[in-house]
C-alpha positions as CSV (number, residue, x, y, z in Angstrom):
1,X,0.0,0.0,0.0
2,X,2.9,2.3,0.8
3,X,4.2,1.9,-2.8
4,X,0.9,2.9,-4.3
5,X,0.9,6.1,-2.2
6,X,4.4,6.9,-3.5
7,X,3.3,6.4,-7.1
8,X,0.3,8.7,-6.6
9,X,2.6,11.4,-5.0
10,X,5.0,11.0,-7.9
11,X,2.3,11.5,-10.6
12,X,0.9,14.5,-8.6
13,X,4.4,16.1,-8.5
14,X,4.8,15.6,-12.3
15,X,1.4,17.1,-12.9
16,X,2.1,20.1,-10.8
17,X,5.5,20.6,-12.5
18,X,3.8,20.4,-16.0
19,X,1.1,22.9,-15.0
20,X,3.8,25.2,-13.7
21,X,5.8,25.0,-16.9
22,X,2.6,25.6,-19.0
23,X,1.8,28.7,-16.9
24,X,5.4,30.0,-17.2
25,X,5.3,29.6,-21.0
26,X,1.8,31.1,-21.3
27,X,2.9,34.2,-19.3
28,X,6.2,34.7,-21.1
29,X,4.8,34.6,-24.6
30,X,3.1,38.0,-24.3
31,X,-0.3,37.0,-25.8
32,X,-2.3,38.6,-23.0
33,X,-3.1,41.8,-25.0
34,X,-5.1,40.0,-27.7
35,X,-4.9,37.4,-30.4
36,X,-1.7,36.7,-32.3
37,X,-0.7,34.2,-35.0
38,X,3.0,33.8,-35.7
39,X,3.8,36.9,-33.7
40,X,1.4,39.0,-35.9
41,X,-1.4,40.8,-34.0
42,X,-4.9,40.1,-35.2
43,X,-7.2,43.2,-35.2
44,X,-10.8,43.7,-36.1
45,X,-9.7,45.3,-39.4
46,X,-8.2,41.9,-40.4
47,X,-11.6,40.3,-40.4
48,X,-12.8,38.7,-43.6
49,X,-15.7,40.4,-45.4
50,X,-17.8,38.1,-47.7
51,X,-20.4,39.5,-50.1
52,X,-23.4,37.3,-50.6
53,X,-25.8,37.6,-53.4
54,X,-29.2,37.1,-51.8
55,X,-31.9,35.8,-54.1
56,X,-35.6,35.6,-53.1
57,X,-37.4,32.6,-54.5
58,X,-41.0,32.5,-55.7
59,X,-42.1,31.2,-52.3
60,X,-40.4,34.2,-50.6
61,X,-37.5,32.1,-49.2
62,X,-34.1,33.7,-49.4
63,X,-31.0,31.9,-50.7
64,X,-27.5,33.2,-50.0
65,X,-24.8,32.6,-52.7
66,X,-21.2,33.8,-52.9
67,X,-21.1,36.7,-55.4
68,X,-18.6,36.6,-58.2
69,X,-18.0,38.7,-61.3
70,X,-19.1,36.1,-63.8
71,X,-22.7,35.5,-65.0
72,X,-24.2,38.5,-63.2
73,X,-23.0,37.4,-59.8
74,X,-23.6,33.7,-59.6
75,X,-23.0,30.6,-61.8
76,X,-26.0,29.2,-63.6
77,X,-26.1,25.6,-62.3
78,X,-24.9,24.2,-59.0
79,X,-24.3,26.8,-56.3
80,X,-23.8,26.5,-52.5
81,X,-26.5,28.1,-50.5
82,X,-24.9,29.4,-47.3
83,X,-28.2,30.0,-45.6
84,X,-29.5,26.4,-46.1
85,X,-26.0,24.9,-46.1
86,X,-26.7,22.7,-49.2
87,X,-25.8,22.8,-52.9
88,X,-28.7,24.1,-55.0
89,X,-29.4,24.1,-58.8
90,X,-29.8,27.7,-60.0
91,X,-31.4,28.6,-63.3
92,X,-32.3,31.9,-64.9
93,X,-36.0,32.7,-65.1
94,X,-37.3,32.7,-68.6
95,X,-38.2,36.2,-69.7
């Protein structure tokens, strides 16, 4: 029984040591002022802005597609609807 108590104390000592090392590394990296990736600070101006082309269907449901510069904003055919999270077949309405 005495050996088992020593093993538990040894594991606890290693765990405390690892937590101390983790705290030391976390405090010394200087990431406490905000997010950083590869020593580059990330600011709100670095956010990604995505333009969606929102199309309202005949049944008044909206579909959100990524806008591009080809074919008046979207591709005729298969497009990913970001609102419904599925691929949808898009066709031009006959005029």
